[in-house]
N, C-alpha and C positions, 0 to 999 in steps of 0.2 A: 354439673348443670345447676343453674340457679334460676329462681323466679325473680324477675326484675321488672320495675316500672320505670319508664322514661317520660317525665312530663315535658311537654314541648317537643315530642319525638318526631313531629313532622316539620320541624324547623331545620335550618341549614346544618348546624352541628348535630342536632338530634337524629336526622336521617342517617348520618354517617355512624353515629354511636349505635343506633339500632341494628344497622347492617353488621357491624363488628360483633355485637353481642349475639345475634342469631348465628353468625358464622362460627362462633366458638361453642355453640350448643345451648345457650340460655333460652329460657322461655321469656318472651318480652311482651309486656303490655304498654302500649303507647297511650298516654292521656294528653289530649290536645283539643283545642276548640273546633278544629276542622281538619279533615284529611287534605293532603296535598294531592289533588287529582290531576294536575297538569304535568307533573314530573314523570315522564314515561321511563326514566332510568331507574325508578324505584322498583325493587323487586321483592320487598318483604310482605306486601299485602297478602299474598297467597301462601306464605310460609306457614307450616303447621304449628310452629312455636310462637306465632304472632297473634296478638289480640289488640283491638282498638276500642278505647272508651272515650266517647266525646264529652267534652265539658270544659268549664273555665275553672282555673285553680282558685279563684276567689269564691267558688261555690263548694263548700265542704261536703255536701251530700253527693254531688257528682263525683268528686275526687275519691270518696269512700268506695265507689264502685270499682276503682282501679287499684287502690292501695288496700289490699285485703290481708287477712291473717296469714296467708301462705307466702307473702312477699318477703324475699330475703334482703333486697337492696333497692333503693329508690335513687335514681339519677334525676335530680331536679334542675331542669334546664329552662322551664317555662319563664319567659320574661318578654318585655316589650323592648325591642332594639332598633336603633337607627336615630341619628341626631335629629332628623326631621320630626320623628315621633316624640322625642323628648321635648322639643320646642312647642309642638302643636298641642300635646295632651299630657302634660307632666303628671296630672292626677292619676291617669290610667297607668302610667309607668310605675308610680309609687304603690298603687293598689295591688297590681300584679306581683310585684316583688315582695312587698311587706305582708299583705293579707294572704297571698298565695303561699308564701314560704311558711307562714305560721300554720296554715292548714296542713301542709305537707308534714311539718314537724310533729303536729299533734297525732296524725295517723301513724307516722313512723314510731313514735313513742308508744302508742296504743298497741301496735302489733309487733314491736321489737325489731323493726327493720333498720338496716344500716342506711345512712343517707350520704350521698355524694352531691354537694351543692356546687354548681358552676357559677363562679363569680367573674369578675372582670378587672382588667387593669385600670378601668375608670375610677376605682375606689381610691387610688392614690391622688387623683385630681391633677393639680399642676405643681406638685412638689418638684422643685428645681434640682434636687440632689439625686441624680441618677448614677448608677442603676438602682432600682428600687428592690430592696429585700422585703420579705413577706411582712415584717413588723415595722416597716418604716412609716413615717408620719403621713397623714392625709392632709392635703392642702387644697382647699376648695374656695370658690368664689361665693358671691352673694346668693342667698336663697331666692332672690328675685330674678336670678339668671336661670331660666328653665333648663338649660343644658346640664346643670348639676343634679337634676332630679334622679337620673339613672344612677349616678355615682352614689348619691346619698341613700337611695332605696336599696341598692345592693349591699352597701355597708351595713345598713340596719338589718338586712336579712342575715348577713354574716354574724352580727351580734346575737341574733336569736338562735342561730345554729350553734354557736359556741355556748350560749346560755343554756340550751337544752342538754348539751354535753356535760357542762359543769353541774347542773342541778340534778340530772337524772341518769347520767352516764350513757346517754344516747350515743351510739357509735357514729360519728360524723367526720367528714373530710370536706375541705373547701379547696377547689382548684380555681385559679384565676387565669383566664385566657388573655393573651396579648395579640390583638389584631389577627385573628384567625381568618383565613381565606381559603378558597378552593371551589370545586364543582358544587353547583346548586345554590351558591350564596345569592341572596336577593341583590339585584344590581343597584343598590343604593349606597354601597360602601366603595372606598377608593379603588380597590383592586377589581372587584366584580363590576363596578360601574365602568371603569376604564376598559376592561375587556369587552363588555357588552357594547359599548359605543364604538370601539375600534372595529369589531367584527361586523358591525352594522354600517361601516364606512363613515363614521362620524368622529370628529376630534374628541378625545377624552378631556374632561374638565380638570384644570389645575387650580386647586383651592388656594386663594390668596397668593403668597409668594412661592409656595411649593417647597420652602425650606424646612417645614415641619418634618420631624423624623418619627418613624415608627419601627417596630421590630416585628416583621410579618411572619406569621406562623402557619404553615400548611396544615390543613384540617386533619390529615392522617396523624401528624405528630401530636396534635391536641387530643385526639382520641386515644392514642397510645398512652399519653400521660394520665388521662382520666381513668383508663382501665387499670393501670399500675397503681394509682391511688386507691381505687376501689378494692383491690385485692391485697393490699398491704396492711398488716396489723399495725405497723409502725406509723401509718398515715392517720390513724384514728386520733381525733382531736387536733389535727394539724391543718395548715393551709400551705398551698404550694403555688408558686408562679409557674405557669406552663407557657413558655414563649421563647422564641428565638432571642438571642442576645446580640444579634447583628443589626446595627442601626442603619436605616436607609431613609433618605429623604423622599418625600412624596414625589418630587420632580423625578428623581432617579428611578423610582418604582414605576411610574407612568411611562417614562422613556423606555425602560426595559420591556414593558408590555408591548409598546408600539414596535420595538425591534423584533421581538419574538413572533408576534402575530404577522408581521410582514404583509400588511395590507397596503396596496399601492396608493390608495386614495387618502391614507392617513399618515402624516409625517410630523405633525405638530400638535400642540394642545390649545385649548380655549380657556381663557381666564374666567374664574368664578370668585366673586367678592362676597365672602360670608357676612361681613358687616352690613352690606347693602341688602342682602336677602333675609338675614335673621335678626339684625338689629341687636339690641341689648339682651335679648333672650339667649344669645349664644356667646360662648367664649372658647377659643381654641386652646389646645395643649401643645406647646412647641416641641416637647420631647417626651417620648414614652419608651423607657428602656427597663426591662426586668433584670433582676439578678435571679437566674434560674438554677443556681448551684445546689440549692436545697433539694429540688426535685431530682437532680442528677445524683446527689449523695444518698438520699434516703430511698428513692424509688428506682434508681438505676435508669432514669429516663435520659434519652439523648435525642437531640434534633437530628432527623434523618434527611429532610428535604430542604434544600436551600431555596432562595427566592426564585432564581432562574428556572430551576427544575419545577418548582411549584407552579409558576406562571405557565410554563409549557404544558403541564398536565391539565391545568384549568382551561387554557385556550383550546387544547385538543378536545376536551369534554364538551365545551360550549359549541364547538363546530359540529360535533357529533349529535347535538341535541337542539335542532332548530326551534323547538317550542320555546326554549330558554331565550333565544335571541328575539322572540316576539314579546317578551315580558316588558311592561311599560316602565319599570322602576327607574331606569337610567335616564328617562326624559325629565325627571324631577331633580331638584337640587339635593 
């Protein structure tokens, strides 16, 4: 049993990670700016091994109440996610990733805690040479394009994580997620938004041509990779891509969701023009494909849930949780 802290533990991936950690017997402190009080499927609030500390990761004093001398491992997930948020408030995106990560690192160094930092496929930007291995080049657009604020801030956070490892020997690991989806995800992302709209009898949105490709990774597989990385001595000082290597177009993913949901009133998609809605503040990525063989080789990680099965599980969960279908996120771009 370990004493662990999960920053951003009430977020989508965070709730799944906390559940898995408690299930294996760890004592878990969640640090987040607020509780998720709407999600009636969450069962860890009353768990004897669970503690909640409220605060913002940019506030070091609040964070110090969670990352204490008895903590063994910190899973740092707290960040601002969602293209709409990158475009609307890039400064907040950068502050949370950069200032927040620096605060977490200082406390981990002070107390000798191991750090697992969750990063993103976004760090690779629009590098055209896929699949991307962990040390491949980053190719980004202009700093005047707000869409790249998340990619840049996460990459800067990675630099700090590895800098603390090099300078002080802090035991750190970085995992980069590739298009994670599943139950509880805010309906502002392509899979969750599509499912939310379909089950509410509305056409899902098809962004631009729909020919953009992604490698969709079910949340349970992302959690499995994260835990393997946290428990492996060979993972210290390393970065791992955690993602499916099966490339799927946005159009095919949405069409598959329509088929699996089998809602009589929904059989087609509605077009959404990102250039018209976001203008020059947004730039899309045509392909996003990881090389995940390092995680397979070093961690023994294997993808267990393909897209069809993952969509089925997510749709079944959404149908069983009517509060989720009332969430407003899918009404926005």
